C-alpha positions in Angstrom: 6.7 7.7 26.4 8.1 10.0 23.7 9.1 7.1 21.2 5.4 5.9 21.7 4.1 9.6 20.9 6.3 9.2 17.6 4.8 5.7 17.1 1.5 7.6 17.0 2.9 10.0 14.6 4.0 7.4 12.2 0.7 5.3 12.8 -1.2 8.3 11.5 1.0 8.6 8.7 0.7 4.8 7.7 -2.8 4.6 8.3 -3.7 7.7 6.0 -1.4 6.9 3.0 -1.3 3.2 2.5 -4.5 2.8 0.4 -4.2 6.3 -0.9 -2.2 6.4 -4.3 0.5 8.8 -3.1 3.0 5.9 -0.8 2.6 5.2 2.6 6.9 4.0 2.5 7.6 7.3 0.7 5.7 9.3 3.4 7.2 7.2 6.4 10.6 7.7 4.9 10.3 11.4 4.9 8.7 11.2 8.6 11.1 9.4 9.6 14.0 11.9 8.6 12.2 14.1 11.2 10.3 11.9 13.9 13.0 9.0 14.6 12.3 6.4 16.8 15.3 6.0 19.3 15.2 2.0 19.2 18.1 1.2 16.7 18.4 0.8 12.6 17.3 -2.7 12.7 13.8 -1.8 14.6 12.9 0.7 12.4 13.8 -0.9 9.1 11.3 -3.8 10.6 8.9 -1.4 12.5 8.0 0.8 9.5 6.6 -2.1 7.5 5.6 -3.9 10.3 2.7 -1.3 11.2 1.5 -1.8 8.1 -0.6 -4.7 9.3 -2.5 -2.8 11.0 -3.6 -0.9 8.0 -4.5 -4.6 6.5 -6.9 -5.1 9.3 -8.6 -2.5 8.5 -9.1 -4.2 4.7 -10.4 -7.5 6.5 -12.6 -6.0 8.8 -14.3 -4.0 6.2 -14.5 -6.6 3.8 -14.8 -9.9 5.9 -18.1 -10.8 4.5 -17.4 -9.9 0.9 -14.0 -11.9 1.6 -15.0 -14.9 3.6 -15.7 -17.9 1.5 -16.6 -20.2 4.2 -19.7 -18.0 5.8 -22.7 -21.3 4.9 -25.0 -18.6 4.5 -24.1 -17.8 1.5 -25.1 -19.6 -1.5 -22.8 -22.5 -3.2 -22.3 -19.4 -6.3 -21.1 -17.1 -4.0 -18.6 -19.0 -2.4 -17.3 -20.5 -5.3 -17.1 -16.8 -6.7 -14.8 -15.3 -3.4 -12.9 -18.5 -3.6 -12.3 -17.2 -7.3 -11.7 -14.1 -6.2 -8.8 -14.8 -3.8 -7.2 -16.9 -6.5 -7.0 -14.1 -8.8 -5.7 -12.3 -6.0 -2.8 -14.7 -5.1 -1.9 -14.9 -8.6 -1.5 -11.3 -9.0 0.4 -11.3 -5.8 2.9 -13.4 -7.3 4.7 -11.0 -9.5 6.2 -9.2 -6.2 7.2 -12.3 -4.6 9.3 -13.2 -7.9 10.4 -9.7 -8.4 10.4 -7.9 -5.0 11.8 -10.4 -2.8 15.0 -10.8 -4.3 15.4 -7.5 -4.7 14.4 -6.7 -1.1 17.5 -6.2 0.8 19.1 -4.5 -2.2 16.3 -1.6 -2.4 16.8 -1.0 1.6 20.0 -0.1 1.5 20.5 2.0 -2.0 16.6 3.5 -2.8 15.3 4.9 0.9 16.6 8.1 0.0 14.3 11.7 -0.1 15.8 12.1 -3.7 14.6 8.5 -4.8 11.1 8.8 -2.9 10.5 12.9 -4.3 11.7 11.6 -8.0 8.8 8.6 -7.8 6.5 10.6 -6.3 6.4 13.1 -8.7 6.9 10.7 -11.9 3.6 8.9 -11.1 2.0 11.8 -10.1 2.4 13.2 -13.7 1.4 9.7 -14.8 -2.2 10.1 -13.1 -2.9 13.5 -14.5 -2.1 12.0 -17.9 -3.5 8.7 -17.8 -6.9 10.1 -16.5 -6.5 13.0 -19.0 -6.6 10.1 -21.3 -9.2 8.0 -20.3 -11.7 10.7 -19.8 -15.0 10.6 -20.6 -14.8 7.0 -22.2 -16.6 3.8 -20.2 -14.6 1.4 -18.5 -14.4 -2.2 -20.0 -14.7 -4.1 -16.7 -17.0 -2.5 -14.3 -17.0 -5.2 -11.7 -14.7 -7.4 -10.0 -16.5 -10.8 -11.6 -15.5 -9.5 -15.0 -11.9 -9.4 -14.0 -10.0 -12.1 -16.0 -7.3 -14.2 -14.9 -4.6 -12.3 -17.7 -5.9 -8.9 -15.9 -5.3 -9.8 -12.7 -1.9 -10.6 -13.5 -0.9 -7.6 -15.3 -2.2 -5.5 -12.1 0.4 -7.9 -10.1 3.2 -7.0 -12.3 2.2 -3.2 -11.8 2.4 -4.0 -8.3 6.1 -4.9 -8.5 6.8 -1.7 -9.6 6.3 -0.4 -6.4 9.3 -1.8 -5.0 11.1 1.6 -5.4 10.3 3.4 -2.6 7.9 6.5 -3.6 6.1 5.0 -6.0 2.9 3.7 -4.1 2.0 0.1 -3.7 -1.8 0.9 -4.3 -1.1 3.8 -7.0 1.0 1.7 -9.4 -1.8 -1.3 -8.6 -4.4 1.8 -9.2 -3.0 2.7 -12.8 -1.9 -0.9 -14.0 -5.8 -1.8 -13.3 -7.2 1.4 -15.2 -4.7 1.6 -18.2 -6.0 -2.3 -18.1 -10.0 -1.1 -18.9 -11.1 -1.4 -15.1 -13.2 1.1 -13.5 -11.6 3.6 -11.0 -13.8 1.8 -7.9 -12.8 -2.3 -9.0 -9.3 -0.8 -9.9 -9.3 0.7 -5.9 -10.9 -2.6 -4.4 -8.4 -5.1 -5.6 -6.1 -2.7 -4.7 -6.9 -3.6 -1.3 -7.5 -7.2 -1.8 -3.9 -7.6 -3.2 -2.5 -5.5 0.1 -3.5 -8.2 2.4 -1.3 -11.6 1.6 1.4 -9.0 0.1 1.9 -6.9 3.3 1.2 -10.1 5.5 4.2 -11.6 3.4 6.1 -8.5 4.0 5.9 -8.2 7.8 6.4 -11.9 8.4 9.6 -11.5 6.3 10.7 -7.7 8.1 9.8 -9.4 11.5 12.1 -12.8 10.4 15.3 -10.4 9.1 15.1 -8.7 12.9 15.5 -11.7 14.3 17.8 -13.7 12.6 20.4 -10.2 13.2 20.2 -11.4 16.3 17.6 -8.7 17.6 14.9 -9.8 20.3 12.3 -7.3 21.5 11.7 -5.4 24.5 8.9 -4.7 26.3 9.0 -0.8 25.2 9.5 -1.6 21.9 6.4 -4.4 21.6 4.6 -0.8 23.1 5.8 0.8 20.2 5.0 -1.6 17.8 1.3 -2.6 18.8 0.7 1.5 19.6 2.0 1.9 15.7 0.1 -0.7 14.8 -3.2 0.0 16.7 -2.9 4.0 15.1 -2.8 3.1 11.2 -5.6 0.1 11.7 -8.0 2.9 13.2 -6.7 5.8 10.4 -6.8 3.2 8.1 -10.3 2.2 8.3 -11.6 6.1 8.4 -9.2 6.5 5.2 -10.4 3.8 2.9 -14.0 4.5 3.6 -13.4 7.9 2.4 -11.3 6.7 -0.4 -14.2 4.7 -1.6 -16.9 7.4 -1.5 -14.4 10.0 -3.3 -13.4 7.5 -6.3 -17.3 7.3 -7.2 -17.3 10.6 -8.0 -13.8 12.4 -8.8 -10.7 10.8 -10.9 -7.1 10.5 -9.1 -5.6 13.5 -10.8 -5.6 15.4 -7.0 -3.6 13.3 -5.9 -1.2 13.3 -9.0 -1.0 17.2 -8.3 -0.3 16.4 -4.6 2.5 13.9 -5.2 4.0 16.8 -8.0 3.7 19.1 -5.3 5.0 17.3 -2.2 7.8 15.8 -4.3 9.0 19.1 -5.4 8.8 20.6 -2.1 11.0 17.8 -0.6 13.7 18.7 -3.9 13.6 21.8 -2.9 15.0 21.3 0.9 17.2 18.9 -0.5 19.0 21.3 -2.9 18.3 24.6 -2.3 
Protein backbone atom coordinates (compact mmCIF):
# COMPACT_ATOMS: atom_id res chain seq x y z
CA UNK A 1 0.00 0.00 0.00
CA UNK A 2 2.87 2.40 0.79
CA UNK A 3 4.32 1.97 -2.72
CA UNK A 4 0.89 2.74 -4.20
CA UNK A 5 0.81 6.00 -2.25
CA UNK A 6 4.30 6.82 -3.47
CA UNK A 7 3.18 6.08 -7.05
CA UNK A 8 0.34 8.58 -6.57
CA UNK A 9 2.81 11.25 -5.42
CA UNK A 10 5.15 10.65 -8.36
CA UNK A 11 2.16 10.52 -10.74
CA UNK A 12 1.04 13.94 -9.52
CA UNK A 13 4.53 15.35 -10.08
CA UNK A 14 4.66 13.85 -13.57
CA UNK A 15 1.23 15.12 -14.56
CA UNK A 16 2.02 18.64 -13.34
CA UNK A 17 5.46 18.91 -14.91
CA UNK A 18 5.34 16.97 -18.20
CA UNK A 19 3.98 19.85 -20.26
CA UNK A 20 5.05 22.80 -18.14
CA UNK A 21 8.56 23.87 -19.23
CA UNK A 22 10.14 22.94 -15.90
CA UNK A 23 11.34 19.35 -16.60
CA UNK A 24 9.26 16.38 -15.52
CA UNK A 25 12.28 14.06 -15.50
CA UNK A 26 14.25 16.50 -13.38
CA UNK A 27 11.43 16.84 -10.86
CA UNK A 28 10.87 13.09 -10.70
CA UNK A 29 14.61 12.52 -10.22
CA UNK A 30 14.56 14.97 -7.31
CA UNK A 31 11.36 13.58 -5.78
CA UNK A 32 12.69 10.03 -6.13
CA UNK A 33 15.56 10.94 -3.83
CA UNK A 34 12.91 11.13 -1.09
CA UNK A 35 9.98 9.06 -2.36
CA UNK A 36 11.52 5.72 -3.33
CA UNK A 37 9.33 2.85 -4.52
CA UNK A 38 10.73 -0.39 -3.14
CA UNK A 39 10.56 -2.49 -6.30
CA UNK A 40 14.16 -2.53 -7.43
CA UNK A 41 16.34 -0.26 -9.56
CA UNK A 42 15.22 -1.71 -12.90
CA UNK A 43 11.55 -1.15 -12.11
CA UNK A 44 12.10 2.45 -11.01
CA UNK A 45 14.16 3.22 -14.12
CA UNK A 46 11.21 2.01 -16.20
CA UNK A 47 8.41 3.39 -14.00
CA UNK A 48 9.66 6.99 -14.02
CA UNK A 49 9.40 7.11 -17.81
CA UNK A 50 6.40 4.90 -18.54
CA UNK A 51 4.03 6.90 -16.32
CA UNK A 52 4.64 9.74 -18.79
CA UNK A 53 2.38 7.75 -21.10
CA UNK A 54 -0.51 8.85 -18.87
CA UNK A 55 0.31 12.47 -19.63
CA UNK A 56 0.42 11.64 -23.35
CA UNK A 57 -3.05 10.12 -23.11
CA UNK A 58 -4.20 13.48 -21.77
CA UNK A 59 -3.02 15.17 -24.99
CA UNK A 60 -4.70 12.51 -27.11
CA UNK A 61 -7.97 12.98 -25.21
CA UNK A 62 -7.96 16.77 -25.39
CA UNK A 63 -6.82 16.98 -29.01
CA UNK A 64 -8.42 13.86 -30.45
CA UNK A 65 -10.68 15.74 -32.82
CA UNK A 66 -7.97 18.15 -33.93
CA UNK A 67 -5.45 15.36 -34.54
CA UNK A 68 -7.76 12.73 -36.06
CA UNK A 69 -7.38 12.60 -39.87
CA UNK A 70 -9.75 9.64 -40.22
CA UNK A 71 -12.92 11.50 -39.29
CA UNK A 72 -14.91 11.53 -42.53
CA UNK A 73 -17.13 14.29 -41.20
CA UNK A 74 -14.18 16.59 -41.88
CA UNK A 75 -13.62 18.00 -45.35
CA UNK A 76 -10.88 16.61 -47.56
CA UNK A 77 -8.86 19.79 -47.02
CA UNK A 78 -9.18 19.45 -43.24
CA UNK A 79 -8.07 15.80 -43.31
CA UNK A 80 -5.14 16.63 -45.57
CA UNK A 81 -4.02 19.43 -43.24
CA UNK A 82 -4.04 17.00 -40.30
CA UNK A 83 -1.96 14.44 -42.22
CA UNK A 84 0.45 17.26 -43.06
CA UNK A 85 0.69 18.23 -39.39
CA UNK A 86 1.45 14.63 -38.43
CA UNK A 87 4.15 14.47 -41.11
CA UNK A 88 5.79 17.55 -39.60
CA UNK A 89 5.54 16.04 -36.12
CA UNK A 90 7.23 12.83 -37.28
CA UNK A 91 9.96 14.84 -39.01
CA UNK A 92 10.54 16.80 -35.80
CA UNK A 93 10.82 13.58 -33.78
CA UNK A 94 13.62 12.14 -35.94
CA UNK A 95 16.49 14.12 -34.31
CA UNK A 96 15.57 12.69 -30.91
CA UNK A 97 15.62 9.18 -32.37
CA UNK A 98 18.96 9.67 -34.12
CA UNK A 99 20.65 11.50 -31.24
CA UNK A 100 18.79 10.32 -28.15
CA UNK A 101 18.48 6.59 -28.77
CA UNK A 102 22.22 5.81 -28.96
CA UNK A 103 22.92 7.96 -25.88
CA UNK A 104 19.98 6.79 -23.77
CA UNK A 105 21.77 4.22 -21.62
CA UNK A 106 24.81 6.46 -21.10
CA UNK A 107 22.60 9.37 -20.04
CA UNK A 108 20.70 7.17 -17.58
CA UNK A 109 23.93 5.95 -16.04
CA UNK A 110 25.91 9.18 -15.81
CA UNK A 111 23.67 12.26 -15.87
CA UNK A 112 20.67 11.46 -13.68
CA UNK A 113 22.17 13.29 -10.70
CA UNK A 114 20.89 16.22 -8.59
CA UNK A 115 23.84 18.39 -9.68
CA UNK A 116 23.12 17.91 -13.39
CA UNK A 117 19.39 18.49 -12.87
CA UNK A 118 19.99 21.65 -10.82
CA UNK A 119 22.46 23.03 -13.36
CA UNK A 120 20.17 22.53 -16.35
CA UNK A 121 17.20 23.89 -14.41
CA UNK A 122 19.13 27.11 -13.81
CA UNK A 123 20.60 27.32 -17.32
CA UNK A 124 17.28 27.00 -19.13
CA UNK A 125 15.60 29.23 -16.57
CA UNK A 126 18.04 32.00 -17.50
CA UNK A 127 17.44 31.30 -21.20
CA UNK A 128 13.68 31.63 -20.79
CA UNK A 129 14.09 35.05 -19.17
CA UNK A 130 16.67 36.29 -21.70
CA UNK A 131 14.70 35.08 -24.73
CA UNK A 132 11.39 36.43 -23.47
CA UNK A 133 13.02 39.83 -22.82
CA UNK A 134 14.52 39.77 -26.32
CA UNK A 135 11.19 39.09 -28.01
CA UNK A 136 9.12 41.39 -25.77
CA UNK A 137 6.85 43.56 -27.90
CA UNK A 138 7.73 41.77 -31.13
CA UNK A 139 5.12 40.03 -33.25
CA UNK A 140 5.57 36.33 -33.98
CA UNK A 141 6.00 35.35 -37.64
CA UNK A 142 4.25 31.99 -37.21
CA UNK A 143 0.88 32.31 -35.52
CA UNK A 144 -0.89 29.10 -36.65
CA UNK A 145 0.20 25.49 -36.98
CA UNK A 146 -0.59 25.70 -40.70
CA UNK A 147 2.14 28.36 -41.03
CA UNK A 148 4.75 26.05 -39.50
CA UNK A 149 7.14 25.06 -42.28
CA UNK A 150 9.11 21.85 -42.74
CA UNK A 151 12.47 23.37 -41.85
CA UNK A 152 11.02 25.04 -38.75
CA UNK A 153 9.54 21.72 -37.61
CA UNK A 154 12.91 19.99 -38.09
CA UNK A 155 14.80 22.66 -36.15
CA UNK A 156 12.26 22.45 -33.31
CA UNK A 157 12.99 18.73 -33.29
CA UNK A 158 16.69 19.47 -32.94
CA UNK A 159 15.92 21.58 -29.90
CA UNK A 160 13.85 18.71 -28.49
CA UNK A 161 16.89 16.46 -28.76
CA UNK A 162 18.62 18.67 -26.17
CA UNK A 163 16.15 17.37 -23.60
CA UNK A 164 17.99 14.05 -23.33
CA UNK A 165 20.00 15.86 -20.63
CA UNK A 166 18.03 15.53 -17.35
CA UNK A 167 16.58 18.77 -16.05
CA UNK A 168 16.38 20.37 -19.48
CA UNK A 169 12.64 19.75 -20.06
CA UNK A 170 11.40 18.35 -23.35
CA UNK A 171 8.61 20.91 -23.48
CA UNK A 172 10.97 23.66 -22.34
CA UNK A 173 13.53 22.95 -25.06
CA UNK A 174 10.93 22.71 -27.82
CA UNK A 175 9.06 25.83 -26.69
CA UNK A 176 12.28 27.85 -26.45
CA UNK A 177 13.38 26.62 -29.85
CA UNK A 178 10.03 27.35 -31.44
CA UNK A 179 9.94 30.90 -30.06
CA UNK A 180 13.49 31.51 -31.31
CA UNK A 181 12.35 30.30 -34.74
CA UNK A 182 9.51 32.82 -34.80
CA UNK A 183 6.41 31.00 -33.55
CA UNK A 184 3.90 32.44 -31.14
CA UNK A 185 3.85 31.07 -27.60
CA UNK A 186 0.55 29.30 -28.28
CA UNK A 187 1.82 27.56 -31.44
CA UNK A 188 5.06 26.64 -29.65
CA UNK A 189 3.10 25.14 -26.78
CA UNK A 190 0.68 23.13 -28.94
CA UNK A 191 3.40 21.79 -31.22
CA UNK A 192 5.34 20.74 -28.11
CA UNK A 193 2.25 18.81 -26.97
CA UNK A 194 1.99 17.01 -30.31
CA UNK A 195 5.70 16.17 -30.41
CA UNK A 196 5.27 14.47 -27.04
CA UNK A 197 2.94 11.81 -28.46
CA UNK A 198 5.35 9.80 -30.65
CA UNK A 199 8.34 10.75 -28.49
CA UNK A 200 6.96 9.46 -25.21
CA UNK A 201 5.19 6.45 -26.73
CA UNK A 202 8.57 5.45 -28.16
CA UNK A 203 10.36 6.05 -24.86
CA UNK A 204 7.74 3.99 -22.98
CA UNK A 205 8.17 1.06 -25.36
CA UNK A 206 11.97 1.37 -25.07
CA UNK A 207 11.94 1.38 -21.28
CA UNK A 208 9.48 -1.54 -20.96
CA UNK A 209 11.55 -3.50 -23.48
CA UNK A 210 14.75 -2.81 -21.56
CA UNK A 211 13.06 -3.85 -18.29
CA UNK A 212 11.98 -7.17 -19.79
CA UNK A 213 15.25 -7.82 -21.64
CA UNK A 214 17.10 -7.49 -18.34
CA UNK A 215 15.26 -10.63 -17.24
CA UNK A 216 12.53 -8.93 -15.23
CA UNK A 217 8.83 -9.78 -15.20
CA UNK A 218 5.93 -7.76 -13.85
CA UNK A 219 4.42 -8.86 -10.56
CA UNK A 220 0.80 -8.08 -9.73
CA UNK A 221 1.94 -5.40 -7.30
CA UNK A 222 4.18 -3.80 -9.91
CA UNK A 223 1.32 -3.67 -12.42
CA UNK A 224 -0.82 -1.96 -9.78
CA UNK A 225 1.92 0.58 -9.03
CA UNK A 226 2.55 1.30 -12.71
CA UNK A 227 -1.13 1.67 -13.58
CA UNK A 228 -1.74 3.89 -10.54
CA UNK A 229 1.08 6.25 -11.45
CA UNK A 230 -0.03 6.36 -15.08
CA UNK A 231 -3.68 7.05 -14.22
CA UNK A 232 -2.79 9.81 -11.76
CA UNK A 233 -0.43 11.46 -14.26
CA UNK A 234 -3.22 11.36 -16.87
CA UNK A 235 -5.76 13.08 -14.63
CA UNK A 236 -3.34 15.75 -13.41
CA UNK A 237 -1.96 16.35 -16.93
CA UNK A 238 -5.46 17.11 -18.28
CA UNK A 239 -5.76 19.89 -15.70
CA UNK A 240 -2.20 21.14 -16.31
CA UNK A 241 -2.64 21.30 -20.11
CA UNK A 242 -5.88 23.27 -19.89
CA UNK A 243 -4.30 25.68 -17.43
CA UNK A 244 -1.14 26.18 -19.53
CA UNK A 245 -3.09 26.92 -22.72
CA UNK A 246 -4.99 29.67 -20.93
CA UNK A 247 -1.84 30.98 -19.26
CA UNK A 248 0.20 31.44 -22.46
CA UNK A 249 -2.52 33.49 -24.10
CA UNK A 250 -1.96 36.35 -21.65
CA UNK A 251 1.46 35.69 -20.08
CA UNK A 252 5.04 34.96 -21.13
CA UNK A 253 7.24 32.13 -19.88
CA UNK A 254 9.43 34.17 -17.53
CA UNK A 255 7.67 32.93 -14.36
CA UNK A 256 8.75 29.40 -15.30
CA UNK A 257 12.28 30.69 -15.80
CA UNK A 258 12.38 32.22 -12.33
CA UNK A 259 10.90 29.04 -10.84
CA UNK A 260 13.59 26.92 -12.51
CA UNK A 261 16.36 29.16 -11.23
CA UNK A 262 14.98 29.17 -7.68
CA UNK A 263 14.55 25.38 -7.60
CA UNK A 264 18.01 24.78 -9.06
CA UNK A 265 19.63 27.06 -6.47
CA UNK A 266 17.73 25.35 -3.65
CA UNK A 267 18.94 21.94 -4.82
CA UNK A 268 22.55 23.14 -5.02
CA UNK A 269 22.26 24.75 -1.59
CA UNK A 270 20.98 21.51 -0.06
CA UNK A 271 23.81 19.56 -1.70
CA UNK A 272 26.72 21.82 -0.86
CA UNK A 273 25.82 23.93 2.17
